[in-house]
C-alpha positions as CSV (number, residue, x, y, z in Angstrom):
1,M,43.7,4.7,-0.8
2,K,42.4,8.3,-1.2
3,K,40.5,8.0,2.1
4,F,43.6,6.7,3.8
5,I,45.6,9.7,2.7
6,T,42.8,12.2,3.5
7,A,42.6,10.7,7.0
8,A,46.3,11.0,7.6
9,L,46.4,14.5,6.4
10,L,43.5,15.3,8.7
11,A,45.1,13.6,11.7
12,A,48.4,15.6,10.9
13,V,46.7,19.0,10.9
14,A,44.6,18.1,13.9
15,M,47.6,17.0,16.2
16,P,49.1,20.3,16.9
17,V,45.8,21.6,18.1
18,A,45.4,18.6,20.5
19,I,48.8,18.9,22.1
20,P,48.3,22.6,23.6
21,A,44.9,21.6,24.8
22,A,46.5,18.9,26.8
23,Q,49.0,21.2,28.0
24,A,46.3,23.7,29.0
25,Q,44.4,21.1,30.7
26,S,47.3,19.9,32.8
27,N,48.1,23.6,33.9
28,R,44.4,24.0,34.8
29,E,44.8,21.0,37.0
30,L,48.0,22.3,38.6
31,R,46.2,25.7,39.2
32,R,43.2,24.0,41.0
33,D,45.6,21.8,43.1
34,R,47.5,24.9,44.3
35,Q,44.1,26.7,45.0
36,D,43.1,23.4,47.1
37,I,46.3,23.7,49.1
38,R,45.7,27.2,50.0
39,E,42.3,26.5,51.0
40,E,43.4,23.4,53.1
41,Q,46.0,25.7,54.7
42,R,43.4,28.4,55.4
43,D,41.3,25.7,57.0
44,L,44.2,24.4,59.0
45,R,44.9,28.0,60.4
46,R,41.2,28.2,61.3
47,A,41.3,24.9,63.2
48,E,44.5,25.8,65.0
49,R,42.9,29.0,66.3
50,H,39.3,27.7,67.3
51,G,39.4,24.1,66.8
52,T,40.1,20.9,68.9
53,P,43.4,19.0,68.6
54,R,41.4,16.2,66.6
55,Q,40.4,19.0,64.0
56,V,43.9,20.1,63.8
57,R,45.3,16.6,63.0
58,E,42.5,16.1,60.4
59,Q,43.4,19.4,58.7
60,R,46.9,18.7,58.7
61,R,46.3,15.3,56.9
62,D,44.2,17.2,54.4
63,V,47.0,19.6,53.7
64,R,49.5,16.7,53.1
65,E,47.2,15.1,50.9
66,A,46.6,18.2,48.7
67,R,50.3,18.7,48.4
68,R,51.0,15.0,47.6
69,E,48.3,15.3,44.8
70,Y,49.8,18.4,43.4
71,R,53.1,16.6,43.3
72,E,51.7,13.7,41.5
73,D,49.9,15.9,38.9
74,L,53.3,17.8,38.4
75,R,55.2,14.5,37.8
76,D,52.4,13.4,35.5
77,R,52.7,16.8,33.4
78,D,56.5,16.3,33.3
79,R,56.3,12.7,32.0
80,R,53.7,13.7,29.3
81,W,56.0,16.6,28.3
82,G,59.0,14.1,28.1
83,N,60.9,16.0,30.9
84,D,62.2,12.8,32.3
85,D,64.0,12.1,29.1
86,W,66.0,15.5,29.1
87,R,67.0,15.0,32.8
88,G,68.5,11.7,32.3
89,W,70.2,12.9,29.2
90,R,71.5,16.1,31.2
91,N,73.0,14.0,33.9
92,S,75.1,11.8,31.2
93,N,76.1,14.6,28.8
94,R,77.0,17.5,31.4
95,G,79.3,19.0,28.9
96,L,76.4,19.8,26.7
97,Y,74.8,21.9,29.4
98,N,77.8,23.9,30.6
99,R,76.7,27.6,31.1
100,G,79.9,28.9,29.4
101,N,80.3,32.6,29.0
102,W,76.6,33.7,28.4
103,R,75.4,37.0,29.5
104,A,72.1,39.1,28.5
105,P,72.0,42.9,28.4
106,F,69.1,42.8,31.0
107,R,69.1,41.4,34.5
108,Y,67.8,38.1,35.9
109,N,64.1,37.6,36.5
110,S,62.6,34.6,37.9
111,F,59.5,34.2,35.7
112,R,56.4,32.1,36.4
113,E,54.1,30.3,34.0
114,G,51.5,32.5,32.7
115,T,53.5,35.7,32.9
116,R,53.8,38.0,29.9
117,I,57.3,39.1,29.0
118,G,58.7,41.6,26.7
119,V,59.9,40.9,23.1
120,N,63.4,41.5,24.0
121,Y,63.5,38.6,26.3
122,Y,62.3,36.1,23.4
123,N,64.0,37.6,20.4
124,P,65.9,35.3,18.1
125,R,69.2,35.8,19.7
126,Y,68.1,34.0,22.8
127,R,66.1,31.2,21.4
128,I,67.0,27.6,21.4
129,A,67.3,26.8,17.5
130,D,67.9,23.0,18.2
131,P,65.7,21.7,21.0
132,W,66.3,18.0,19.9
133,R,70.1,18.5,21.0
134,Y,68.9,18.9,24.6
135,R,66.2,16.3,24.4
136,L,63.4,18.8,24.8
137,P,59.8,18.4,23.4
138,R,59.3,20.2,20.0
139,P,57.6,23.6,20.7
140,G,54.3,24.1,19.2
141,F,53.2,26.4,16.7
142,N,54.1,30.1,17.5
143,Q,56.1,28.7,20.7
144,S,59.9,28.6,21.1
145,W,62.4,27.6,23.8
146,V,64.2,30.6,25.1
147,R,67.4,30.7,27.3
148,H,67.1,33.2,30.2
149,Y,70.5,32.9,32.1
150,D,70.4,29.4,33.5
151,D,66.6,28.9,33.0
152,L,64.8,27.7,30.0
153,L,61.5,29.2,29.1
154,L,58.8,27.9,26.6
155,V,57.2,31.0,25.2
156,D,54.1,31.8,23.3
157,T,55.8,34.2,20.7
158,R,52.5,35.6,19.4
159,R,51.6,36.6,22.9
160,G,54.6,36.8,24.9
161,T,53.3,34.5,27.6
162,V,55.5,32.0,29.5
163,I,54.1,28.5,29.0
164,R,56.6,26.5,30.8
165,V,59.7,27.2,33.0
166,I,62.5,24.8,33.6
167,R,64.8,26.2,36.3
168,N,68.6,25.7,36.4
169,F,68.4,23.9,33.1
170,Y,72.1,24.9,32.5
171,W,74.9,24.1,34.8
C-alpha cells in the first residue's frame, strides 16, 4: 500500500511538469511548420522568376501541403488543450461571453505567442479567477488566463511571456 501511495504522489508531482513540456513541443512544431511555409513560398517565388511552368506547379503544391500540415498541427494542439470544448460551450451559452462594459486603462494590443508583456497587462485585476466557468483548461504553475479586451491570453506570470492567445474570446 505504501508503494502505491508513493507512486501516486510521484505521479501527481511529475504531472504539472509534463504538461508544459507537451505544450512547448507543440509550439516548436508550429514554429517549424511556419518556417517550412516561408521556405516553400521563397522557393515558389524563385521558381516563378526562373523556373519552368512545371516547377511552378510543383512549388505551389508544396506550399499548399505545408499550409495544410500547419493547420492540422494547429487543430491537434487545440484538441490537446481542450479548446474544442470551450468553443461548443461558448456557442450554446452566449450570455456568459458577453463583453459587457469592460475597459482597460491602456489601449488594445494584438499580442502573439512568445511576446513579453508588462506586469500591468496581467495584474490580478485582469486575471480570470474561474477558468472552469468558461470551460478553459486549468493554467499551469505560474500561469494565468488574462483578459485583454475581447482576447484571452495565457500568460507565464513569472516571466511575463504570452503562452497562448485566443482571439475574440468574448463577444
